[in-house]
N, CA, C and O atoms as a GROMACS GRO file, in nm:
protein
  596
    1MET      N    1  -2.224   2.600   2.954
    1MET     CA    2  -2.271   2.471   2.941
    1MET      C    3  -2.189   2.433   2.823
    1MET      O    4  -2.100   2.349   2.821
    2GLN      N    5  -2.230   2.504   2.727
    2GLN     CA    6  -2.188   2.452   2.587
    2GLN      C    7  -2.045   2.471   2.554
    2GLN      O    8  -1.999   2.411   2.457
    3ASN      N    9  -1.964   2.554   2.630
    3ASN     CA   10  -1.829   2.580   2.621
    3ASN      C   11  -1.768   2.447   2.674
    3ASN      O   12  -1.679   2.387   2.614
    4ASN      N   13  -1.826   2.402   2.798
    4ASN     CA   14  -1.775   2.298   2.871
    4ASN      C   15  -1.792   2.164   2.787
    4ASN      O   16  -1.714   2.071   2.804
    5PHE      N   17  -1.885   2.158   2.708
    5PHE     CA   18  -1.927   2.022   2.608
    5PHE      C   19  -1.825   2.050   2.505
    5PHE      O   20  -1.780   1.952   2.446
    6LEU      N   21  -1.785   2.154   2.476
    6LEU     CA   22  -1.704   2.153   2.335
    6LEU      C   23  -1.566   2.138   2.388
    6LEU      O   24  -1.485   2.096   2.306
    7THR      N   25  -1.519   2.166   2.521
    7THR     CA   26  -1.378   2.156   2.575
    7THR      C   27  -1.381   1.983   2.591
    7THR      O   28  -1.285   1.918   2.550
    8GLN      N   29  -1.472   1.929   2.640
    8GLN     CA   30  -1.487   1.799   2.642
    8GLN      C   31  -1.466   1.712   2.508
    8GLN      O   32  -1.377   1.627   2.493
    9LEU      N   33  -1.554   1.745   2.423
    9LEU     CA   34  -1.500   1.692   2.291
    9LEU      C   35  -1.373   1.708   2.240
    9LEU      O   36  -1.324   1.612   2.180
   10ILE      N   37  -1.306   1.815   2.252
   10ILE     CA   38  -1.186   1.849   2.225
   10ILE      C   39  -1.088   1.763   2.280
   10ILE      O   40  -1.002   1.714   2.208
   11GLU      N   41  -1.096   1.738   2.414
   11GLU     CA   42  -1.013   1.650   2.497
   11GLU      C   43  -1.038   1.524   2.466
   11GLU      O   44  -0.939   1.451   2.457
   12ARG      N   45  -1.172   1.464   2.443
   12ARG     CA   46  -1.182   1.336   2.404
   12ARG      C   47  -1.119   1.282   2.230
   12ARG      O   48  -1.090   1.168   2.193
   13GLN      N   49  -1.116   1.395   2.164
   13GLN     CA   50  -1.041   1.378   2.068
   13GLN      C   51  -0.900   1.378   2.030
   13GLN      O   52  -0.847   1.328   1.931
   14ALA      N   53  -0.846   1.446   2.131
   14ALA     CA   54  -0.713   1.445   2.172
   14ALA      C   55  -0.662   1.330   2.244
   14ALA      O   56  -0.542   1.305   2.233
   15LEU      N   57  -0.738   1.256   2.318
   15LEU     CA   58  -0.701   1.122   2.360
   15LEU      C   59  -0.725   1.029   2.264
   15LEU      O   60  -0.642   0.939   2.252
   16LYS      N   61  -0.824   1.029   2.190
   16LYS     CA   62  -0.845   0.932   2.056
   16LYS      C   63  -0.728   0.931   1.973
   16LYS      O   64  -0.693   0.826   1.918
   17ASP      N   65  -0.657   1.052   1.958
   17ASP     CA   66  -0.548   1.085   1.867
   17ASP      C   67  -0.424   1.009   1.919
   17ASP      O   68  -0.334   0.963   1.848
   18LEU      N   69  -0.434   1.003   2.067
   18LEU     CA   70  -0.306   0.964   2.165
   18LEU      C   71  -0.293   0.810   2.114
   18LEU      O   72  -0.199   0.757   2.057
   19VAL      N   73  -0.418   0.757   2.154
   19VAL     CA   74  -0.424   0.610   2.113
   19VAL      C   75  -0.409   0.563   1.971
   19VAL      O   76  -0.350   0.459   1.941
   20ASP      N   77  -0.466   0.644   1.887
   20ASP     CA   78  -0.432   0.616   1.762
   20ASP      C   79  -0.298   0.629   1.705
   20ASP      O   80  -0.265   0.550   1.617
   21THR      N   81  -0.216   0.722   1.745
   21THR     CA   82  -0.082   0.761   1.728
   21THR      C   83   0.007   0.642   1.775
   21THR      O   84   0.095   0.596   1.701
   22PHE      N   85  -0.020   0.587   1.919
   22PHE     CA   86   0.040   0.490   1.968
   22PHE      C   87   0.028   0.351   1.858
   22PHE      O   88   0.128   0.284   1.834
   23SER      N   89  -0.079   0.326   1.810
   23SER     CA   90  -0.098   0.199   1.713
   23SER      C   91  -0.027   0.234   1.593
   23SER      O   92   0.042   0.147   1.541
   24ASN      N   93  -0.034   0.364   1.536
   24ASN     CA   94   0.021   0.393   1.415
   24ASN      C   95   0.163   0.361   1.426
   24ASN      O   96   0.201   0.266   1.357
   25LEU      N   97   0.261   0.429   1.508
   25LEU     CA   98   0.383   0.399   1.552
   25LEU      C   99   0.423   0.241   1.579
   25LEU      O  100   0.531   0.194   1.542
   26ALA      N  101   0.327   0.169   1.644
   26ALA     CA  102   0.351   0.015   1.656
   26ALA      C  103   0.352  -0.038   1.552
   26ALA      O  104   0.439  -0.122   1.531
   27ASP      N  105   0.262  -0.010   1.458
   27ASP     CA  106   0.272  -0.075   1.294
   27ASP      C  107   0.380  -0.040   1.233
   27ASP      O  108   0.419  -0.115   1.143
   28GLU      N  109   0.456   0.076   1.262
   28GLU     CA  110   0.590   0.094   1.175
   28GLU      C  111   0.699   0.076   1.266
   28GLU      O  112   0.802   0.140   1.246
   29LYS      N  113   0.689  -0.022   1.392
   29LYS     CA  114   0.785  -0.041   1.492
   29LYS      C  115   0.892   0.060   1.529
   29LYS      O  116   1.011   0.036   1.551
   30ARG      N  117   0.816   0.198   1.532
   30ARG     CA  118   0.885   0.311   1.575
   30ARG      C  119   0.874   0.312   1.731
   30ARG      O  120   0.826   0.410   1.788
   31VAL      N  121   0.919   0.199   1.801
   31VAL     CA  122   0.894   0.204   1.937
   31VAL      C  123   0.948   0.295   2.010
   31VAL      O  124   0.896   0.311   2.121
   32ALA      N  125   1.065   0.381   1.974
   32ALA     CA  126   1.148   0.482   2.048
   32ALA      C  127   1.053   0.602   2.017
   32ALA      O  128   1.052   0.678   2.113
   33GLU      N  129   0.986   0.638   1.930
   33GLU     CA  130   0.894   0.749   1.925
   33GLU      C  131   0.770   0.727   1.986
   33GLU      O  132   0.703   0.829   2.004
   34GLN      N  133   0.710   0.595   2.033
   34GLN     CA  134   0.618   0.589   2.115
   34GLN      C  135   0.631   0.619   2.259
   34GLN      O  136   0.533   0.653   2.326
   35MET      N  137   0.750   0.607   2.308
   35MET     CA  138   0.797   0.645   2.444
   35MET      C  139   0.763   0.790   2.471
   35MET      O  140   0.781   0.834   2.585
   36ALA      N  141   0.713   0.871   2.371
   36ALA     CA  142   0.686   1.010   2.394
   36ALA      C  143   0.540   1.055   2.411
   36ALA      O  144   0.486   1.165   2.405
   37LEU      N  145   0.490   0.917   2.436
   37LEU     CA  146   0.340   0.925   2.455
   37LEU      C  147   0.320   0.871   2.613
   37LEU      O  148   0.212   0.878   2.672
   38PHE      N  149   0.421   0.826   2.661
   38PHE     CA  150   0.394   0.796   2.816
   38PHE      C  151   0.451   0.885   2.897
   38PHE      O  152   0.524   0.974   2.854
   39THR      N  153   0.420   0.868   3.032
   39THR     CA  154   0.479   0.964   3.116
   39THR      C  155   0.593   0.882   3.176
   39THR      O  156   0.593   0.759   3.181
   40GLU      N  157   0.692   0.961   3.223
   40GLU     CA  158   0.844   0.905   3.285
   40GLU      C  159   0.817   0.793   3.343
   40GLU      O  160   0.885   0.696   3.311
   41ASP      N  161   0.728   0.780   3.428
   41ASP     CA  162   0.685   0.669   3.517
   41ASP      C  163   0.587   0.568   3.501
   41ASP      O  164   0.557   0.486   3.589
   42ALA      N  165   0.530   0.574   3.370
   42ALA     CA  166   0.430   0.501   3.315
   42ALA      C  167   0.444   0.355   3.361
   42ALA      O  168   0.553   0.307   3.394
   43LEU      N  169   0.328   0.288   3.362
   43LEU     CA  170   0.323   0.141   3.388
   43LEU      C  171   0.253   0.082   3.290
   43LEU      O  172   0.150   0.135   3.248
   44VAL      N  173   0.308  -0.053   3.232
   44VAL     CA  174   0.213  -0.109   3.121
   44VAL      C  175   0.235  -0.276   3.171
   44VAL      O  176   0.343  -0.334   3.171
   45ASN      N  177   0.125  -0.325   3.205
   45ASN     CA  178   0.086  -0.466   3.261
   45ASN      C  179   0.021  -0.529   3.128
   45ASN      O  180  -0.072  -0.479   3.065
   46THR      N  181   0.088  -0.646   3.099
   46THR     CA  182   0.028  -0.718   2.947
   46THR      C  183   0.014  -0.868   3.020
   46THR      O  184   0.092  -0.947   3.074
   47TYR      N  185  -0.120  -0.862   2.993
   47TYR     CA  186  -0.202  -1.018   3.020
   47TYR      C  187  -0.222  -1.083   2.869
   47TYR      O  188  -0.259  -1.025   2.767
   48ILE      N  189  -0.188  -1.217   2.888
   48ILE     CA  190  -0.230  -1.304   2.778
   48ILE      C  191  -0.295  -1.418   2.849
   48ILE      O  192  -0.248  -1.487   2.939
   49GLY      N  193  -0.435  -1.426   2.779
   49GLY     CA  194  -0.512  -1.572   2.833
   49GLY      C  195  -0.523  -1.532   2.992
   49GLY      O  196  -0.551  -1.625   3.068
   50GLY      N  197  -0.506  -1.409   3.045
   50GLY     CA  198  -0.565  -1.406   3.183
   50GLY      C  199  -0.430  -1.415   3.269
   50GLY      O  200  -0.436  -1.404   3.391
   51GLN      N  201  -0.318  -1.433   3.210
   51GLN     CA  202  -0.186  -1.462   3.300
   51GLN      C  203  -0.093  -1.333   3.246
   51GLN      O  204  -0.098  -1.280   3.135
   52LEU      N  205  -0.019  -1.306   3.343
   52LEU     CA  206   0.076  -1.174   3.336
   52LEU      C  207   0.189  -1.203   3.225
   52LEU      O  208   0.264  -1.298   3.252
   53PHE      N  209   0.206  -1.153   3.135
   53PHE     CA  210   0.307  -1.194   3.028
   53PHE      C  211   0.434  -1.077   3.048
   53PHE      O  212   0.551  -1.106   3.026
   54ALA      N  213   0.408  -0.996   3.075
   54ALA     CA  214   0.500  -0.870   3.073
   54ALA      C  215   0.468  -0.739   3.180
   54ALA      O  216   0.356  -0.688   3.189
   55GLU      N  217   0.574  -0.700   3.249
   55GLU     CA  218   0.513  -0.592   3.336
   55GLU      C  219   0.633  -0.500   3.300
   55GLU      O  220   0.745  -0.551   3.295
   56ALA      N  221   0.619  -0.382   3.277
   56ALA     CA  222   0.722  -0.266   3.281
   56ALA      C  223   0.680  -0.151   3.334
   56ALA      O  224   0.564  -0.109   3.325
   57LYS      N  225   0.799  -0.078   3.410
   57LYS     CA  226   0.743   0.064   3.459
   57LYS      C  227   0.873   0.147   3.391
   57LYS      O  228   0.989   0.109   3.374
   58GLY      N  229   0.817   0.257   3.363
   58GLY     CA  230   0.923   0.368   3.302
   58GLY      C  231   0.962   0.326   3.176
   58GLY      O  232   0.976   0.207   3.146
   59LYS      N  233   0.985   0.442   3.083
   59LYS     CA  234   0.999   0.462   2.963
   59LYS      C  235   1.109   0.356   2.906
   59LYS      O  236   1.093   0.299   2.798
   60ALA      N  237   1.222   0.335   2.988
   60ALA     CA  238   1.344   0.246   2.949
   60ALA      C  239   1.284   0.102   2.953
   60ALA      O  240   1.314   0.029   2.859
   61GLU      N  241   1.215   0.059   3.034
   61GLU     CA  242   1.170  -0.090   3.067
   61GLU      C  243   1.045  -0.121   2.937
   61GLU      O  244   1.028  -0.223   2.871
   62ILE      N  245   0.968   0.014   2.932
   62ILE     CA  246   0.847  -0.010   2.831
   62ILE      C  247   0.908  -0.041   2.698
   62ILE      O  248   0.876  -0.142   2.635
   63GLU      N  249   0.999   0.050   2.654
   63GLU     CA  250   1.080   0.027   2.531
   63GLU      C  251   1.136  -0.097   2.504
   63GLU      O  252   1.133  -0.150   2.393
   64HIS      N  253   1.184  -0.141   2.596
   64HIS     CA  254   1.282  -0.302   2.589
   64HIS      C  255   1.177  -0.372   2.552
   64HIS      O  256   1.180  -0.432   2.444
   65VAL      N  257   1.056  -0.379   2.641
   65VAL     CA  258   0.983  -0.489   2.617
   65VAL      C  259   0.883  -0.473   2.505
   65VAL      O  260   0.839  -0.578   2.457
   66PHE      N  261   0.843  -0.369   2.460
   66PHE     CA  262   0.775  -0.345   2.306
   66PHE      C  263   0.862  -0.376   2.197
   66PHE      O  264   0.821  -0.433   2.096
   67SER      N  265   1.001  -0.332   2.216
   67SER     CA  266   1.104  -0.366   2.105
   67SER      C  267   1.124  -0.525   2.096
   67SER      O  268   1.131  -0.585   1.989
   68SER      N  269   1.132  -0.584   2.218
   68SER     CA  270   1.171  -0.732   2.210
   68SER      C  271   1.064  -0.798   2.153
   68SER      O  272   1.078  -0.887   2.069
   69TYR      N  273   0.950  -0.757   2.197
   69TYR     CA  274   0.831  -0.837   2.139
   69TYR      C  275   0.817  -0.826   1.985
   69TYR      O  276   0.808  -0.923   1.910
   70LEU      N  277   0.817  -0.697   1.948
   70LEU     CA  278   0.790  -0.666   1.808
   70LEU      C  279   0.911  -0.712   1.693
   70LEU      O  280   0.890  -0.721   1.573
   71ALA      N  281   1.025  -0.734   1.752
   71ALA     CA  282   1.130  -0.799   1.672
   71ALA      C  283   1.088  -0.935   1.617
   71ALA      O  284   1.135  -0.975   1.510
   72GLN      N  285   1.004  -1.004   1.685
   72GLN     CA  286   0.969  -1.109   1.623
   72GLN      C  287   0.882  -1.116   1.469
   72GLN      O  288   0.872  -1.208   1.387
   73PHE      N  289   0.841  -1.017   1.471
   73PHE     CA  290   0.760  -0.994   1.358
   73PHE      C  291   0.787  -0.913   1.260
   73PHE      O  292   0.821  -0.800   1.295
   74HIS      N  293   0.783  -0.942   1.101
   74HIS     CA  294   0.806  -0.848   1.005
   74HIS      C  295   0.669  -0.749   0.966
   74HIS      O  296   0.678  -0.647   0.897
   75SER      N  297   0.560  -0.793   1.016
   75SER     CA  298   0.443  -0.715   0.978
   75SER      C  299   0.369  -0.685   1.093
   75SER      O  300   0.359  -0.774   1.178
   76VAL      N  301   0.320  -0.588   1.109
   76VAL     CA  302   0.238  -0.519   1.248
   76VAL      C  303   0.118  -0.446   1.204
   76VAL      O  304   0.133  -0.347   1.132
   77TYR      N  305   0.012  -0.481   1.236
   77TYR     CA  306  -0.124  -0.415   1.219
   77TYR      C  307  -0.200  -0.404   1.338
   77TYR      O  308  -0.218  -0.497   1.416
   78HIS      N  309  -0.249  -0.278   1.353
   78HIS     CA  310  -0.341  -0.244   1.484
   78HIS      C  311  -0.454  -0.196   1.417
   78HIS      O  312  -0.436  -0.141   1.308
   79LEU      N  313  -0.586  -0.206   1.468
   79LEU     CA  314  -0.706  -0.149   1.434
   79LEU      C  315  -0.789  -0.122   1.562
   79LEU      O  316  -0.845  -0.208   1.630
   80ASN      N  317  -0.787   0.019   1.586
   80ASN     CA  318  -0.846   0.055   1.710
   80ASN      C  319  -1.013   0.061   1.688
   80ASN      O  320  -1.068   0.082   1.580
   81GLY      N  321  -1.072   0.040   1.805
   81GLY     CA  322  -1.235   0.043   1.786
   81GLY      C  323  -1.259   0.126   1.900
   81GLY      O  324  -1.185   0.220   1.929
   82GLN      N  325  -1.368   0.092   1.971
   82GLN     CA  326  -1.444   0.148   2.089
   82GLN      C  327  -1.334   0.220   2.181
   82GLN      O  328  -1.240   0.148   2.212
   83HIS      N  329  -1.333   0.341   2.224
   83HIS     CA  330  -1.262   0.408   2.298
   83HIS      C  331  -1.361   0.501   2.403
   83HIS      O  332  -1.419   0.600   2.358
   84THR      N  333  -1.372   0.466   2.533
   84THR     CA  334  -1.458   0.515   2.597
   84THR      C  335  -1.400   0.578   2.717
   84THR      O  336  -1.338   0.511   2.800
   85VAL      N  337  -1.421   0.721   2.730
   85VAL     CA  338  -1.341   0.792   2.812
   85VAL      C  339  -1.414   0.843   2.932
   85VAL      O  340  -1.531   0.876   2.915
   86THR      N  341  -1.358   0.856   3.063
   86THR     CA  342  -1.422   0.898   3.168
   86THR      C  343  -1.314   1.004   3.228
   86THR      O  344  -1.199   0.966   3.250
   87PHE      N  345  -1.348   1.111   3.250
   87PHE     CA  346  -1.261   1.239   3.307
   87PHE      C  347  -1.279   1.209   3.434
   87PHE      O  348  -1.389   1.180   3.482
   88THR      N  349  -1.142   1.215   3.513
   88THR     CA  350  -1.154   1.204   3.655
   88THR      C  351  -1.124   1.338   3.723
   88THR      O  352  -1.140   1.351   3.844
   89SER      N  353  -1.084   1.429   3.653
   89SER     CA  354  -1.023   1.580   3.665
   89SER      C  355  -1.003   1.639   3.542
   89SER      O  356  -1.023   1.576   3.438
   90GLU      N  357  -0.958   1.778   3.544
   90GLU     CA  358  -0.924   1.831   3.447
   90GLU      C  359  -0.799   1.791   3.342
   90GLU      O  360  -0.784   1.813   3.222
   91THR      N  361  -0.712   1.721   3.446
   91THR     CA  362  -0.586   1.665   3.402
   91THR      C  363  -0.553   1.520   3.403
   91THR      O  364  -0.441   1.473   3.387
   92THR      N  365  -0.676   1.446   3.425
   92THR     CA  366  -0.678   1.294   3.439
   92THR      C  367  -0.787   1.219   3.383
   92THR      O  368  -0.899   1.268   3.398
   93ALA      N  369  -0.776   1.101   3.316
   93ALA     CA  370  -0.874   1.052   3.255
   93ALA      C  371  -0.850   0.889   3.276
   93ALA      O  372  -0.740   0.844   3.306
   94GLU      N  373  -0.966   0.806   3.256
   94GLU     CA  374  -0.958   0.663   3.226
   94GLU      C  375  -1.042   0.617   3.111
   94GLU      O  376  -1.149   0.670   3.079
   95ALA      N  377  -0.988   0.514   3.050
   95ALA     CA  378  -1.051   0.498   2.915
   95ALA      C  379  -1.040   0.333   2.909
   95ALA      O  380  -0.957   0.268   2.972
   96ILE      N  381  -1.133   0.283   2.827
   96ILE     CA  382  -1.140   0.148   2.774
   96ILE      C  383  -1.121   0.150   2.631
   96ILE      O  384  -1.200   0.219   2.567
   97ASN      N  385  -1.037   0.091   2.573
   97ASN     CA  386  -1.006   0.068   2.426
   97ASN      C  387  -1.010  -0.045   2.379
   97ASN      O  388  -0.976  -0.132   2.459
   98TYR      N  389  -1.047  -0.088   2.251
   98TYR     CA  390  -1.048  -0.216   2.208
   98TYR      C  391  -0.974  -0.211   2.089
   98TYR      O  392  -0.986  -0.111   2.018
   99CYS      N  393  -0.889  -0.317   2.050
   99CYS     CA  394  -0.805  -0.305   1.946
   99CYS      C  395  -0.777  -0.442   1.882
   99CYS      O  396  -0.755  -0.539   1.955
  100ALA      N  397  -0.778  -0.453   1.756
  100ALA     CA  398  -0.721  -0.589   1.708
  100ALA      C  399  -0.575  -0.588   1.657
  100ALA      O  400  -0.540  -0.494   1.586
  101VAL      N  401  -0.502  -0.669   1.684
  101VAL     CA  402  -0.354  -0.669   1.631
  101VAL      C  403  -0.327  -0.795   1.569
  101VAL      O  404  -0.341  -0.909   1.612
  102LYS      N  405  -0.289  -0.757   1.474
  102LYS     CA  406  -0.226  -0.877   1.381
  102LYS      C  407  -0.096  -0.872   1.349
  102LYS      O  408  -0.051  -0.772   1.293
  103LEU      N  409  -0.010  -0.989   1.385
  103LEU     CA  410   0.120  -0.992   1.380
  103LEU      C  411   0.188  -1.105   1.287
  103LEU      O  412   0.166  -1.225   1.305
  104VAL      N  413   0.259  -1.063   1.201
  104VAL     CA  414   0.299  -1.189   1.111
  104VAL      C  415   0.470  -1.211   1.111
  104VAL      O  416   0.546  -1.114   1.101
  105GLY      N  417   0.508  -1.322   1.120
  105GLY     CA  418   0.639  -1.348   1.155
  105GLY      C  419   0.648  -1.479   1.084
  105GLY      O  420   0.552  -1.534   1.029
  106GLU      N  421   0.811  -1.538   1.093
  106GLU     CA  422   0.834  -1.665   0.991
  106GLU      C  423   0.846  -1.755   1.115
  106GLU      O  424   0.905  -1.708   1.212
  107GLN      N  425   0.799  -1.871   1.122
  107GLN     CA  426   0.811  -1.962   1.211
  107GLN      C  427   0.849  -2.094   1.140
  107GLN      O  428   0.757  -2.136   1.069
  108ASP      N  429   0.965  -2.172   1.140
  108ASP     CA  430   0.985  -2.267   1.090
  108ASP      C  431   0.992  -2.275   0.934
  108ASP      O  432   0.966  -2.378   0.872
  109GLY      N  433   1.031  -2.154   0.874
  109GLY     CA  434   1.032  -2.141   0.734
  109GLY      C  435   0.901  -2.097   0.675
  109GLY      O  436   0.890  -2.060   0.558
  110LYS      N  437   0.773  -2.104   0.784
  110LYS     CA  438   0.654  -2.063   0.720
  110LYS      C  439   0.593  -1.937   0.789
  110LYS      O  440   0.621  -1.915   0.907
  111GLN      N  441   0.514  -1.857   0.720
  111GLN     CA  442   0.446  -1.730   0.753
  111GLN      C  443   0.337  -1.753   0.846
  111GLN      O  444   0.236  -1.818   0.820
  112VAL      N  445   0.366  -1.687   0.971
  112VAL     CA  446   0.233  -1.735   1.074
  112VAL      C  447   0.203  -1.609   1.114
  112VAL      O  448   0.286  -1.523   1.143
  113LEU      N  449   0.058  -1.594   1.114
  113LEU     CA  450  -0.030  -1.484   1.161
  113LEU      C  451  -0.070  -1.517   1.316
  113LEU      O  452  -0.135  -1.615   1.353
  114LEU      N  453  -0.020  -1.415   1.395
  114LEU     CA  454  -0.082  -1.399   1.516
  114LEU      C  455  -0.180  -1.293   1.545
  114LEU      O  456  -0.150  -1.173   1.543
  115ASP      N  457  -0.306  -1.343   1.573
  115ASP     CA  458  -0.420  -1.257   1.569
  115ASP      C  459  -0.472  -1.234   1.728
  115ASP      O  460  -0.507  -1.327   1.800
  116HIS      N  461  -0.471  -1.099   1.766
  116HIS     CA  462  -0.512  -1.079   1.920
  116HIS      C  463  -0.618  -1.007   1.916
  116HIS      O  464  -0.624  -0.923   1.827
  117SER      N  465  -0.712  -1.016   1.995
  117SER     CA  466  -0.820  -0.919   2.048
  117SER      C  467  -0.794  -0.864   2.164
  117SER      O  468  -0.795  -0.939   2.262
  118VAL      N  469  -0.768  -0.732   2.182
  118VAL     CA  470  -0.694  -0.686   2.284
  118VAL      C  471  -0.802  -0.580   2.343
  118VAL      O  472  -0.864  -0.512   2.262
  119ARG      N  473  -0.826  -0.563   2.482
  119ARG     CA  474  -0.874  -0.454   2.570
  119ARG      C  475  -0.790  -0.402   2.621
  119ARG      O  476  -0.717  -0.475   2.688
  120TYR      N  477  -0.759  -0.262   2.616
  120TYR     CA  478  -0.659  -0.200   2.690
  120TYR      C  479  -0.745  -0.110   2.820
  120TYR      O  480  -0.852  -0.049   2.807
  121GLN      N  481  -0.682  -0.120   2.917
  121GLN     CA  482  -0.743  -0.025   3.025
  121GLN      C  483  -0.637   0.076   3.051
  121GLN      O  484  -0.525   0.054   3.096
  122ASP      N  485  -0.691   0.193   3.015
  122ASP     CA  486  -0.588   0.303   3.006
  122ASP      C  487  -0.599   0.420   3.132
  122ASP      O  488  -0.711   0.452   3.170
  123SER      N  489  -0.509   0.464   3.176
  123SER     CA  490  -0.502   0.587   3.269
  123SER      C  491  -0.422   0.699   3.227
  123SER      O  492  -0.300   0.684   3.230
  124TYR      N  493  -0.474   0.814   3.186
  124TYR     CA  494  -0.413   0.928   3.136
  124TYR      C  495  -0.399   1.037   3.215
  124TYR      O  496  -0.483   1.066   3.300
  125VAL      N  497  -0.273   1.119   3.191
  125VAL     CA  498  -0.259   1.228   3.246
  125VAL      C  499  -0.207   1.370   3.158
  125VAL      O  500  -0.114   1.357   3.079
  126LYS      N  501  -0.261   1.481   3.176
  126LYS     CA  502  -0.230   1.578   3.102
  126LYS      C  503  -0.111   1.672   3.172
  126LYS      O  504  -0.128   1.739   3.274
  127GLN      N  505   0.006   1.662   3.098
  127GLN     CA  506   0.110   1.735   3.151
  127GLN      C  507   0.177   1.832   3.044
  127GLN      O  508   0.215   1.789   2.936
  128ASP      N  509   0.190   1.954   3.077
  128ASP     CA  510   0.210   2.062   3.000
  128ASP      C  511   0.125   2.071   2.858
  128ASP      O  512   0.169   2.076   2.743
  129GLY      N  513   0.026   2.071   2.892
  129GLY     CA  514  -0.098   2.061   2.784
  129GLY      C  515  -0.117   1.972   2.681
  129GLY      O  516  -0.170   2.002   2.574
  130LYS      N  517  -0.066   1.844   2.716
  130LYS     CA  518  -0.037   1.723   2.641
  130LYS      C  519  -0.084   1.619   2.714
  130LYS      O  520  -0.047   1.605   2.831
  131TRP      N  521  -0.180   1.524   2.649
  131TRP     CA  522  -0.226   1.383   2.712
  131TRP      C  523  -0.116   1.303   2.735
  131TRP      O  524  -0.023   1.338   2.661
  132LEU      N  525  -0.090   1.216   2.802
  132LEU     CA  526   0.017   1.121   2.825
  132LEU      C  527  -0.078   0.989   2.862
  132LEU      O  528  -0.195   0.991   2.902
  133ILE      N  529   0.012   0.866   2.836
  133ILE     CA  530  -0.040   0.737   2.898
  133ILE      C  531   0.033   0.712   3.030
  133ILE      O  532   0.155   0.697   3.038
  134ALA      N  533  -0.052   0.710   3.133
  134ALA     CA  534   0.020   0.708   3.260
  134ALA      C  535   0.025   0.543   3.303
  134ALA      O  536   0.110   0.496   3.378
  135LYS      N  537  -0.067   0.476   3.251
  135LYS     CA  538  -0.076   0.310   3.282
  135LYS      C  539  -0.182   0.269   3.169
  135LYS      O  540  -0.280   0.328   3.124
  136ARG      N  541  -0.126   0.148   3.140
  136ARG     CA  542  -0.208   0.078   3.045
  136ARG      C  543  -0.195  -0.082   3.096
  136ARG      O  544  -0.092  -0.146   3.118
  137ILE      N  545  -0.298  -0.114   3.103
  137ILE     CA  546  -0.324  -0.266   3.124
  137ILE      C  547  -0.395  -0.347   2.990
  137ILE      O  548  -0.513  -0.352   2.958
  138ALA      N  549  -0.294  -0.397   2.938
  138ALA     CA  550  -0.335  -0.464   2.813
  138ALA      C  551  -0.380  -0.593   2.840
  138ALA      O  552  -0.300  -0.670   2.893
  139ASN      N  553  -0.488  -0.629   2.815
  139ASN     CA  554  -0.559  -0.761   2.816
  139ASN      C  555  -0.582  -0.852   2.673
  139ASN      O  556  -0.688  -0.844   2.610
  140PHE      N  557  -0.487  -0.926   2.635
  140PHE     CA  558  -0.515  -0.999   2.517
  140PHE      C  559  -0.609  -1.109   2.562
  140PHE      O  560  -0.582  -1.206   2.633
  141MET      N  561  -0.727  -1.076   2.508
  141MET     CA  562  -0.841  -1.162   2.544
  141MET      C  563  -0.866  -1.292   2.482
  141MET      O  564  -0.898  -1.400   2.534
  142ILE      N  565  -0.841  -1.254   2.338
  142ILE     CA  566  -0.841  -1.380   2.244
  142ILE      C  567  -0.718  -1.366   2.157
  142ILE      O  568  -0.672  -1.265   2.103
  143SER      N  569  -0.679  -1.488   2.156
  143SER     CA  570  -0.537  -1.497   2.041
  143SER      C  571  -0.538  -1.617   1.959
  143SER      O  572  -0.555  -1.717   2.028
  144GLU      N  573  -0.528  -1.637   1.854
  144GLU     CA  574  -0.534  -1.728   1.737
  144GLU      C  575  -0.409  -1.714   1.660
  144GLU      O  576  -0.376  -1.610   1.603
  145SER      N  577  -0.341  -1.825   1.661
  145SER     CA  578  -0.211  -1.825   1.567
  145SER      C  579  -0.242  -1.935   1.440
  145SER      O  580  -0.296  -2.043   1.464
  146ARG      N  581  -0.205  -1.898   1.310
  146ARG     CA  582  -0.219  -1.978   1.199
  146ARG      C  583  -0.148  -1.942   1.106
  146ARG      O  584  -0.112  -1.825   1.095
  147GLU      N  585  -0.110  -2.048   1.014
  147GLU     CA  586  -0.024  -2.016   0.906
  147GLU      C  587  -0.108  -1.966   0.792
  147GLU      O  588  -0.220  -2.007   0.764
  148ILE      N  589  -0.035  -1.866   0.726
  148ILE     CA  590  -0.102  -1.801   0.606
  148ILE      C  591  -0.011  -1.810   0.481
  148ILE      O  592   0.101  -1.859   0.499
  149GLY      N  593  -0.040  -1.774   0.374
  149GLY     CA  594  -0.020  -1.817   0.253
  149GLY      C  595   0.107  -1.750   0.213
  149GLY      O  596   0.155  -1.769   0.102
   0.00000   0.00000   0.00000
């Protein structure tokens, strides 16, 4: 029983590291490197205000959508919060992950902060001993835009 508990703790940490690495790479706009965190046929659906904003299937589409979106901003910041994991098998898991996303860009000569509160619903698959994101539903639940100094 103890060995199973320890294994599950190790796997939970590996999944948390996966999510945190995704955010760290996003902050540096290293989108091509983020693609190593997804399965080949991964699906990412992004909702803003309850409306489908973007849908991407496969690494090439996901990279294009992420790169196009982040190109609008010169500063990107993610802060991950809760990460609740449910293992569905030894090689699959589901999770809910909360994230605060702050994006700064220039608009009409002014610096504008776009502040999002995001809830990710993730599906993970363990392939070749490594956890990957197979599906991510990003729900941008609260969004605020304001001019900053």
